[in-house]
N, CA and C of each residue as an Amber inpcrd file, in Angstrom:
protein
   453
 -43.3400000 -32.2590000   1.5800000 -42.1860000 -32.4770000   0.7550000
 -41.9530000 -31.2760000  -0.1740000 -43.0520000 -30.8010000  -0.7790000
 -42.9390000 -29.6540000  -1.6620000 -42.4400000 -28.4160000  -0.9330000
 -42.9230000 -28.1970000   0.2880000 -42.5380000 -26.9990000   1.0190000
 -41.0580000 -27.0450000   1.4110000 -40.5430000 -28.2230000   1.7350000
 -39.1040000 -28.3250000   2.0380000 -38.2760000 -27.9840000   0.8030000
 -38.7180000 -28.4790000  -0.3440000 -38.0170000 -28.1880000  -1.5870000
 -38.0610000 -26.6830000  -1.8780000 -39.2190000 -26.0990000  -1.6890000
 -39.3760000 -24.6580000  -1.9390000 -38.5070000 -23.8450000  -0.9880000
 -38.4630000 -24.2400000   0.2760000 -37.6360000 -23.5240000   1.2530000
 -36.1640000 -23.6360000   0.8830000 -35.7350000 -24.8390000   0.4880000
 -34.3300000 -25.0290000   0.0820000 -34.0050000 -24.2040000  -1.1620000
 -34.9450000 -24.1670000  -2.1020000 -34.7230000 -23.4030000  -3.3340000
 -34.5990000 -21.9130000  -3.0350000 -35.4640000 -21.4060000  -2.1640000
 -35.4010000 -19.9890000  -1.7890000 -34.0990000 -19.7040000  -1.0450000
 -33.7110000 -20.5820000  -0.1290000 -32.4650000 -20.4010000   0.6250000
 -31.2640000 -20.3940000  -0.3100000 -31.2640000 -21.2780000  -1.2810000
 -30.1580000 -21.3300000  -2.2460000 -30.1130000 -20.0560000  -3.0790000
 -31.2780000 -19.5650000  -3.4810000 -31.3280000 -18.3320000  -4.2750000
 -30.8240000 -17.1450000  -3.4670000 -31.2210000 -17.0510000  -2.1960000
 -30.7650000 -15.9610000  -1.3290000 -29.2550000 -16.0370000  -1.1450000
 -28.7320000 -17.2380000  -0.9060000 -27.2860000 -17.4050000  -0.7320000
 -26.5390000 -16.9990000  -1.9900000 -27.0400000 -17.4120000  -3.1380000
 -26.3810000 -17.0620000  -4.4000000 -26.4080000 -15.5560000  -4.6180000
 -27.5420000 -14.9150000  -4.3450000 -27.6440000 -13.4670000  -4.5020000
 -26.6890000 -12.7560000  -3.5570000 -26.5590000 -13.2550000  -2.3280000
 -25.6590000 -12.6390000  -1.3450000 -24.2280000 -12.6730000  -1.8360000
 -23.8040000 -13.7960000  -2.4130000 -22.4390000 -13.9140000  -2.9240000
 -22.2420000 -12.9740000  -4.1040000 -23.2140000 -12.9170000  -4.9990000
 -23.0830000 -12.0740000  -6.1870000 -23.1140000 -10.5840000  -5.8570000
 -23.8750000 -10.2180000  -4.8280000 -24.0050000  -8.8020000  -4.5220000
 -23.0500000  -8.3210000  -3.4380000 -22.2330000  -9.2290000  -2.8680000
 -21.2870000  -8.8330000  -1.8270000 -20.2580000  -7.8820000  -2.4260000
 -19.9130000  -6.8130000  -1.7020000 -18.9370000  -5.8810000  -2.2460000
 -17.5600000  -6.5350000  -2.3430000 -16.8330000  -6.2060000  -3.4030000
 -15.4800000  -6.7370000  -3.5610000 -14.5660000  -6.0850000  -2.5310000
 -13.5700000  -6.8130000  -2.1090000 -12.5960000  -6.2470000  -1.1850000
 -11.8280000  -5.1480000  -1.9120000 -11.5780000  -4.0470000  -1.2210000
 -10.8860000  -2.9170000  -1.8300000  -9.4000000  -3.2390000  -2.0010000
  -8.8490000  -2.7920000  -3.1020000  -7.4270000  -3.0060000  -3.3590000
  -6.8900000  -1.8360000  -4.1840000  -5.7140000  -1.3620000  -3.8130000
  -5.0290000  -0.3080000  -4.5300000  -3.7360000  -0.8870000  -5.0710000
  -3.3840000  -0.5180000  -6.2910000  -2.1510000  -1.0290000  -6.9050000
  -1.1240000   0.0870000  -7.0320000   0.1330000  -0.2770000  -6.7650000
   1.2750000   0.6210000  -6.9220000   2.2890000  -0.1220000  -7.7830000
   2.7730000   0.5450000  -8.8270000   3.7660000  -0.0870000  -9.6930000
   5.1850000   0.1740000  -9.1910000   6.0350000  -0.8160000  -9.3340000
   7.4660000  -0.6710000  -9.0560000   8.1430000  -0.5070000 -10.4200000
   8.7390000   0.6710000 -10.6500000   9.2330000   1.0150000 -11.9870000
  10.7090000   1.3990000 -11.9950000  11.3620000   1.1000000 -13.1080000
  12.7270000   1.5770000 -13.3310000  12.7060000   3.0640000 -13.6890000
  11.6370000   3.4790000 -14.4040000  11.5350000   4.8730000 -14.8390000
  10.0650000   5.2670000 -14.8940000   9.7480000   6.4080000 -14.2810000
   8.3810000   6.9150000 -14.2880000   8.0750000   7.4590000 -15.6830000
   7.0020000   6.9850000 -16.3260000   6.6890000   7.4510000 -17.6840000
   6.2920000   8.9250000 -17.7430000   5.8330000   9.4810000 -16.6360000
   5.4040000  10.8850000 -16.6270000   6.5500000  11.8360000 -16.3140000
   7.2820000  11.5490000 -15.2210000   8.3210000  12.4800000 -14.7710000
   9.7070000  12.1470000 -15.3180000   9.9040000  10.8890000 -15.7220000
  11.2210000  10.4700000 -16.1850000  12.1610000  10.0870000 -15.0500000
  11.7060000  10.2500000 -13.7830000  12.5520000   9.8780000 -12.6520000
  12.7910000   8.3760000 -12.6510000  13.9630000   7.9940000 -12.1890000
  14.3350000   6.5770000 -12.1470000  14.0660000   5.9890000 -10.7660000
  13.8350000   4.6570000 -10.7500000  13.6110000   3.9040000  -9.5170000
  12.5240000   4.5550000  -8.6750000  11.2810000   4.3090000  -9.0880000
  10.1460000   4.9430000  -8.4180000   9.0070000   3.9450000  -8.2090000
   8.1840000   4.2870000  -7.2320000   6.8830000   3.6520000  -7.0720000
   5.8860000   4.6100000  -7.7140000   4.9030000   4.0500000  -8.4080000
   3.9160000   4.9090000  -9.0650000   2.5120000   4.4150000  -8.7650000
   1.7070000   5.1940000  -8.0510000   2.0110000   6.4870000  -7.4470000
   2.8660000   6.3340000  -6.1910000   3.6020000   7.3760000  -5.8670000
   4.5310000   7.3360000  -4.7310000   3.8340000   7.5860000  -3.4040000
   2.7700000   8.3670000  -3.4080000   2.0220000   8.6730000  -2.1860000
   0.5730000   8.2740000  -2.4210000   0.0610000   7.4320000  -1.5280000
  -1.3450000   7.0360000  -1.6340000  -2.0110000   7.1460000  -0.2710000
  -3.3050000   7.2930000  -0.3080000  -4.1190000   7.3270000   0.9070000
  -5.1930000   6.2630000   0.7660000  -5.3090000   5.4040000   1.7650000
  -6.2810000   4.3190000   1.7180000  -7.0460000   4.2550000   3.0350000
  -8.2670000   3.7430000   3.0090000  -8.9840000   3.5460000   4.2660000
  -8.4190000   2.3340000   5.0080000  -8.5980000   2.3050000   6.3110000
  -8.1720000   1.1430000   7.0920000  -8.8970000  -0.0920000   6.5600000
  -8.1680000  -1.1880000   6.4830000  -8.7270000  -2.4370000   5.9850000
  -8.4760000  -2.6720000   4.5100000  -7.9300000  -1.6650000   3.8050000
  -7.6730000  -1.8260000   2.3680000  -6.3480000  -2.5460000   2.1390000
  -6.3070000  -3.2980000   1.0640000  -5.0960000  -4.0010000   0.6630000
  -4.4010000  -3.2120000  -0.4390000  -3.1040000  -3.0490000  -0.2860000
  -2.2840000  -2.4290000  -1.3320000  -1.4530000  -3.5380000  -1.9510000
  -1.4370000  -3.5740000  -3.2770000  -0.6070000  -4.5340000  -4.0010000
   0.4300000  -3.7640000  -4.7930000   1.6880000  -4.0900000  -4.5480000
   2.7940000  -3.5260000  -5.3160000   3.0560000  -4.4850000  -6.4600000
   3.0230000  -3.9610000  -7.6810000   3.1610000  -4.7770000  -8.8780000
   4.5890000  -4.6330000  -9.4140000   5.2520000  -5.7640000  -9.5930000
   6.6300000  -5.7800000 -10.0920000   6.6130000  -5.5690000 -11.6040000
   6.2260000  -4.3550000 -12.0060000   6.1500000  -4.0180000 -13.4230000
   7.5310000  -4.1560000 -14.0640000   8.5460000  -3.6100000 -13.4140000
   9.9330000  -3.7670000 -13.8350000  10.6390000  -4.6180000 -12.7900000
  11.5970000  -5.3990000 -13.2190000  12.2950000  -6.3180000 -12.3180000
  13.3610000  -5.6020000 -11.4950000  13.7410000  -6.2390000 -10.3720000
  14.8090000  -5.7240000  -9.5330000  14.3470000  -4.9320000  -8.3260000
  13.0300000  -4.9300000  -8.0690000  12.4890000  -4.1160000  -6.9850000
  11.7080000  -4.9570000  -5.9820000  11.5340000  -4.3930000  -4.8030000
  10.6880000  -4.9730000  -3.7660000  10.1040000  -3.8380000  -2.9410000
   9.4620000  -4.1840000  -1.8390000   8.9270000  -3.1920000  -0.9140000
   9.2320000  -3.6520000   0.5060000   9.6910000  -2.6960000   1.3250000
  10.0060000  -2.9840000   2.7270000   9.6750000  -1.7510000   3.5640000
   8.9000000  -1.9600000   4.6360000   8.6270000  -0.8530000   5.5500000
   9.9320000  -0.4180000   6.2030000  10.0910000   0.8790000   6.4190000
  11.2900000   1.4230000   7.0490000  11.0840000   1.4540000   8.5570000
  12.0090000   0.8550000   9.2740000  11.9260000   0.8090000  10.7470000
  11.8480000   2.2250000  11.3000000  10.9350000   2.4260000  12.2430000
  10.7560000   3.7430000  12.8440000   9.9530000   4.7100000  12.0010000
   9.4740000   4.2420000  10.8380000   8.7110000   5.1190000   9.9480000
   7.3430000   4.5140000   9.6200000   6.8050000   3.7930000  10.6040000
   5.4640000   3.2190000  10.5230000   4.8000000   3.4320000  11.8850000
   3.4890000   3.3020000  11.9690000   2.8360000   3.4620000  13.2680000
   3.3780000   2.4750000  14.3110000   3.3650000   2.8880000  15.5640000
   3.8250000   2.0260000  16.6560000   3.0850000   0.6990000  16.6350000
   3.8380000  -0.3780000  16.8550000   3.2420000  -1.7030000  16.9420000
   3.1250000  -2.4380000  15.6220000   3.4040000  -1.7720000  14.5020000
   3.3160000  -2.4280000  13.1940000   4.6120000  -3.1880000  12.9380000
   4.4810000  -4.4570000  12.5760000   5.6590000  -5.2600000  12.2480000
   6.1590000  -4.8890000  10.8600000   7.4620000  -4.9880000  10.6830000
   8.0740000  -4.6430000   9.4020000   7.7010000  -5.6800000   8.3530000
   7.1650000  -5.2010000   7.2530000   6.7960000  -6.0410000   6.1070000
   7.8980000  -5.9180000   5.0720000   8.3000000  -7.0490000   4.4970000
   9.3190000  -7.0350000   3.4460000   8.9660000  -8.0840000   2.4110000
   8.9100000  -7.6580000   1.1580000   8.5760000  -8.5860000   0.0810000
   9.8540000  -9.1090000  -0.5690000   9.6630000 -10.0590000  -1.4390000
  10.7790000 -10.6080000  -2.2130000  10.9940000  -9.7400000  -3.4520000
  12.2100000  -9.7160000  -3.9150000  12.5510000  -8.9580000  -5.1250000
  11.9280000  -9.6580000  -6.3330000  11.4680000  -8.8580000  -7.2920000
  10.8890000  -9.3170000  -8.5620000   9.5080000  -9.9430000  -8.4210000
   8.8560000  -9.7950000  -7.2680000   7.5380000 -10.4040000  -7.0950000
   6.5160000  -9.3700000  -6.6520000   5.2860000  -9.5460000  -7.1460000
   4.1900000  -8.7190000  -6.6500000   4.0270000  -9.0130000  -5.1590000
   3.5700000  -8.0260000  -4.4090000   3.3830000  -8.2030000  -2.9680000
   2.1600000  -7.4300000  -2.5240000   1.4580000  -7.9670000  -1.5280000
   0.2700000  -7.3070000  -0.9920000   0.3430000  -7.2190000   0.5140000
  -0.2330000  -6.1410000   1.0360000  -0.3150000  -5.9310000   2.4790000
  -1.6450000  -5.2560000   2.7740000  -2.3440000  -5.7520000   3.7870000
  -3.5970000  -5.1480000   4.2140000  -3.3140000  -4.2190000   5.3830000
  -3.6730000  -2.9540000   5.2050000  -3.3990000  -1.9140000   6.1890000
  -4.5730000  -1.7880000   7.1540000  -4.4190000  -2.3710000   8.3370000
  -5.4760000  -2.3240000   9.3430000  -5.2930000  -1.1820000  10.3350000
  -4.0550000  -0.7740000  10.5620000  -3.7830000   0.2530000  11.5680000
  -3.5820000   1.6120000  10.9060000  -4.3620000   2.6230000  11.3090000
  -4.2180000   3.9610000  10.7300000  -2.8440000   4.5800000  11.0210000
  -2.4290000   5.4730000  10.1400000  -1.1730000   6.1890000  10.3160000
  -0.4160000   6.3270000   9.0120000   0.7920000   6.8780000   9.1160000
   1.6690000   7.0900000   7.9630000   2.7100000   5.9750000   7.9420000
   2.8460000   5.3370000   6.7780000   3.8060000   4.2550000   6.5650000
   4.7780000   4.6970000   5.4760000   6.0730000   4.6530000   5.7670000
   7.0860000   4.9660000   4.7640000   7.7580000   3.6470000   4.3950000
   7.9240000   3.4280000   3.1000000   8.5330000   2.1770000   2.6430000
   9.5890000   2.4450000   1.5790000  10.3770000   1.4100000   1.3190000
  11.5090000   1.5440000   0.3940000  11.6430000   0.3090000  -0.4770000
  12.4070000   0.4540000  -1.5370000  12.9110000  -0.6740000  -2.3120000
  14.2920000  -0.9490000  -1.7240000  14.4790000  -2.1280000  -1.1970000
  15.7250000  -2.4380000  -0.4920000  16.9690000  -2.1450000  -1.3400000
  17.0640000  -2.6370000  -2.5930000  18.2860000  -2.3530000  -3.3600000
  18.4260000  -0.9160000  -3.8540000  17.3380000  -0.1600000  -3.9140000
  17.3970000   1.1900000  -4.4820000  17.0320000   2.2840000  -3.4820000
  17.1740000   1.9840000  -2.2110000  16.8130000   2.9330000  -1.1500000
  17.6240000   4.2170000  -1.2540000  18.9390000   4.1090000  -1.3470000
  19.8070000   5.2870000  -1.4410000  19.6060000   6.0750000  -2.7250000
  19.0240000   5.4070000  -3.7420000  18.7630000   6.0610000  -5.0290000
  17.3960000   6.7480000  -5.0450000  16.6850000   6.6860000  -3.9170000
  15.4370000   7.4360000  -3.7950000  14.1690000   6.6630000  -4.0730000
  14.2330000   5.3370000  -4.0910000  13.0170000   4.5670000  -4.3510000
  12.2760000   4.3540000  -3.0370000  11.3730000   5.3010000  -2.7530000
  10.5970000   5.3090000  -1.5160000   9.1480000   5.6730000  -1.8280000
   8.2680000   5.3360000  -0.8930000   6.8680000   5.6780000  -1.0540000
   6.2060000   5.8250000   0.2970000   4.9850000   6.3610000   0.2780000
   4.2400000   6.6010000   1.5120000   2.8010000   6.1230000   1.3370000
   2.2960000   5.4620000   2.3780000   0.8820000   5.1040000   2.4490000
   0.3180000   5.7880000   3.6900000  -0.7590000   6.5520000   3.5160000
  -1.4700000   7.1530000   4.6390000  -2.7530000   6.3490000   4.8070000
  -2.9270000   5.7830000   5.9960000  -4.0680000   4.9090000   6.2480000
  -5.0900000   5.6160000   7.1290000  -6.3270000   5.5960000   6.6620000
  -7.4290000   6.1590000   7.4270000  -7.3610000   7.6610000   7.6180000
  -6.6000000   8.3570000   6.7680000  -6.4720000   9.8030000   6.8890000
  -5.7420000  10.2570000   8.1400000  -5.1230000   9.3210000   8.8520000
  -4.4550000   9.6100000  10.1250000  -2.9850000   9.9650000   9.8820000
  -2.6360000  11.2210000  10.1320000  -1.2480000  11.6610000   9.9870000
  -0.6350000  11.9600000  11.3570000  -1.1380000  11.3140000  12.3900000
  -0.6790000  11.5510000  13.7600000   0.7890000  11.2590000  13.9920000
   1.3700000  10.3590000  13.1990000   2.7970000  10.0430000  13.3500000
   3.6520000  10.7250000  12.2750000   3.0880000  11.7130000  11.5610000
   3.8220000  12.3910000  10.4860000   5.0630000  13.0980000  11.0030000
   4.9790000  13.7800000  12.1390000   6.1580000  14.4730000  12.6770000
   7.2820000  13.4820000  12.9570000   6.9180000  12.3360000  13.4930000
   7.9220000  11.3090000  13.8170000   8.6030000  10.7710000  12.5590000
   7.8130000  10.3980000  11.5390000   8.4120000   9.8090000  10.3400000
   9.1200000  10.8480000   9.4810000   8.6250000  12.0870000   9.4890000
   9.2880000  13.1250000   8.6870000  10.5540000  13.6370000   9.3710000
  10.6890000  13.4110000  10.6610000  11.8760000  13.8430000  11.3960000
  13.0280000  12.8650000  11.3370000  12.7890000  11.7030000  10.7530000
  13.8340000  10.6870000  10.6030000  14.8390000  11.0990000   9.5340000
  16.0150000  10.5030000   9.6140000  17.0340000  10.7250000   8.5970000
  16.9690000   9.5820000   7.5770000  16.9430000   9.9330000   6.3070000
  16.8740000   8.9440000   5.2330000  18.1010000   9.1240000   4.3460000
  18.6180000   8.0400000   3.7630000  19.8610000   8.1370000   2.9860000
  19.6820000   8.7020000   1.5750000  20.7380000   9.3490000   1.1000000
  20.8380000   9.7750000  -0.2910000  19.6370000  10.5010000  -0.8340000
  19.2640000  10.1140000  -2.0470000  18.1660000  10.7660000  -2.7610000
  16.8090000  10.5170000  -2.0880000  16.7160000   9.4770000  -1.2570000
  15.4620000   9.2040000  -0.5450000  15.0790000  10.3770000   0.3450000
  16.0630000  10.9960000   0.9620000  15.7870000  12.1240000   1.8520000
  15.1010000  13.2590000   1.0880000  15.6290000  13.5790000  -0.0990000
  15.0560000  14.6600000  -0.9150000  13.6410000  14.3170000  -1.3720000
  13.4550000  13.1080000  -1.8880000  12.1270000  12.7140000  -2.3700000
  11.1120000  12.6920000  -1.2320000  11.5200000  12.1740000  -0.0790000
  10.5870000  12.1030000   1.0500000  10.2110000  13.4830000   1.5650000
  11.1610000  14.4200000   1.5770000  10.8270000  15.7860000   2.0100000
   9.7280000  16.3650000   1.1280000   9.8150000  16.1210000  -0.1760000
   8.7910000  16.5990000  -1.1050000   7.4440000  15.9290000  -0.8200000
   7.4810000  14.6250000  -0.5490000   6.2470000  13.8840000  -0.2560000
   5.6330000  14.3410000   1.0650000   6.4760000  14.5510000   2.0870000
   5.9680000  15.0130000   3.3800000   5.3340000  16.3970000   3.2370000
   5.9270000  17.2470000   2.3930000   5.3770000  18.5860000   2.1780000
   3.9790000  18.4890000   1.5580000   3.7620000  17.5260000   0.6620000
   2.4460000  17.3120000   0.0750000   1.4380000  16.9480000   1.1680000
   1.8560000  16.1170000   2.1070000   0.9480000  15.6590000   3.1630000
   0.6120000  16.7600000   4.1550000   1.5290000  17.7110000   4.3110000
   1.3070000  18.7860000   5.2830000   0.3730000  19.8700000   4.7360000
   0.1110000  19.8620000   3.4360000  -0.7570000  20.8740000   2.8170000
  -2.2140000  20.6140000   3.1300000
């Protein structure tokens, strides 16, 4: 009887230690802002360009209202379904497939509210996404971001 109790106690202690010592899931946060506090630019994601390992979750935080996040068709790795969040709400997406993902704020796309996630250091689809045509100020901002990635 004592040995069963001791075995259960040791098993419970090991299980508890495993839960306490398990690594936390990785998460990166990006703010959706009306105005960047550093550059003064309007309608931005901060940071605008991020690099994450495959399997990491990115959370876009609705710091300022009126924004969302939506992957741009033809500007994500092949086979990735388009993700679109609701306006005014935080949103999360786990990036399992390596490559370059370009995203936008649906209402402020033409005003240049765009961002890029590079997953797993894989820029194999960079030529494809950088060769796309983007509207208005988004085109200018993305060219600058693509130039950063090509360095």
